C-alpha positions in Angstrom: 13.6 8.0 -10.5 14.0 9.4 -7.0 17.1 8.9 -4.9 16.4 7.0 -1.6 16.9 10.2 0.4 14.2 11.9 -1.7 11.5 9.4 -0.7 8.6 10.6 1.4 8.1 8.0 4.2 5.6 9.1 6.8 6.6 7.9 10.3 3.1 6.8 11.4 2.8 4.1 8.8 4.0 0.5 8.8 5.7 -0.8 5.6 6.1 -4.2 4.1 9.0 -5.8 2.2 6.7 -5.7 -0.9 6.3 -1.8 -0.6 2.8 -1.6 0.8 1.9 0.6 3.7 -0.7 0.4 6.4 -2.1 3.1 8.7 -4.2 2.2 11.7 -6.9 4.6 12.7 -9.2 3.4 15.5 -10.3 -0.1 14.6 -9.6 0.2 10.8 -6.6 0.3 8.6 -5.9 2.0 5.3 -3.6 0.3 2.9 -1.7 1.7 -0.1 1.7 1.6 -1.8 4.8 3.5 -0.8 6.4 6.4 -2.5 9.2 4.0 -3.5 6.8 1.6 -5.2 5.0 4.3 -7.2 8.3 5.8 -8.2 9.7 2.4 -9.4 6.5 1.5 -11.3 6.3 4.8 -13.2 2.9 6.1 -14.5 0.2 3.9 -13.1 -2.6 3.4 -15.6 -4.9 0.8 -14.0 -5.7 -0.5 -10.5 -7.5 -3.8 -9.8 -9.4 -3.5 -6.6 -11.0 -6.3 -4.4 -14.6 -6.3 -3.4 -16.0 -5.0 -0.2 -16.4 -8.0 2.1 -13.4 -9.9 0.8 -11.2 -11.3 3.5 -7.5 -11.8 3.2 -4.7 -13.2 5.3 -1.5 -11.2 5.8 0.7 -11.7 2.7 -2.3 -12.6 0.4 -2.5 -10.9 -3.0 -5.5 -8.5 -3.0 -5.1 -6.7 -6.3 -2.7 -5.4 -8.9 -1.3 -2.1 -10.2 -0.6 -1.8 -13.9 1.9 0.8 -15.1 3.4 1.6 -18.4 6.4 -0.5 -17.3 4.8 -3.6 -15.6 2.0 -5.2 -13.7 2.7 -5.5 -10.0 0.7 -7.5 -7.4 -0.5 -6.0 -4.2 0.0 -7.9 -1.0 -1.9 -7.5 2.3 0.3 -6.0 5.1 -2.4 -7.1 7.7 -5.0 -9.8 7.8 -8.6 -8.5 7.6 -11.8 -7.8 5.8 -12.2 -5.1 3.1 -14.7 -2.5 4.3 -13.9 0.2 1.7 -12.2 0.6 -1.6 -10.9 3.8 -3.1 -13.1 3.9 -6.2 -11.6 7.2 -7.3 -8.6 5.1 -8.5 -10.8 3.4 -11.1 -11.1 6.6 -13.1 -7.8 8.2 -11.9 -5.1 5.6 -11.1 -2.5 8.3 -11.5 -3.6 9.6 -8.1 -1.2 7.0 -6.6 1.7 8.6 -8.4 0.7 12.1 -7.3 0.1 11.2 -3.6 0.8 7.6 -2.7 -0.3 8.2 0.9 -3.4 10.2 0.2 -4.5 7.8 -2.5 -5.1 4.8 -0.3 -6.2 1.6 -2.1 -8.4 -0.2 0.5 -9.6 0.1 4.0 -9.9 -3.0 6.2 -11.1 -4.2 9.6 -7.9 -5.9 10.8 -8.5 -9.4 12.2 -5.2 -9.2 14.2 -4.2 -5.6 14.9 -1.0 -6.9 16.5 0.3 -7.7 13.1 1.0 -3.9 12.6 3.9 -4.2 15.1 5.6 -6.7 12.7 5.7 -4.1 9.8 8.8 -2.0 9.1 9.0 1.5 10.6 9.9 4.3 8.2 13.5 4.0 9.3 13.8 0.3 9.0 12.0 0.3 5.6 14.5 2.9 4.4 17.4 0.7 5.7 15.9 -2.3 3.8 15.7 -0.3 0.6 19.4 0.7 1.0 20.4 -2.9 1.8 
């Protein structure tokens, strides 16, 4: 397990209390799990992905990660409709452990891009983890 000061927390992402991240690019957002989440879960062995076209509200469960330790639900950091899923994770879920920010889980078209401003910054997320 990593110490908190060893975590990689990119500054251009928004983070949730449940350890998901979101990155806005143009009019879409990629969503994944933080370095902290993958570190706490341990070796990820299965990812349950939603279908393209599924719509979710902020905070809704959209999938699960299964590790050798536990099954963890994934929650939407932003409301929106799924426009892409990272199918590489179906055959290689361990990509999330190797690169939690490169191995995004879903891409959405946000229905309220302003919700991004309600997410933690890297600094406030780290403070939450310390707290």
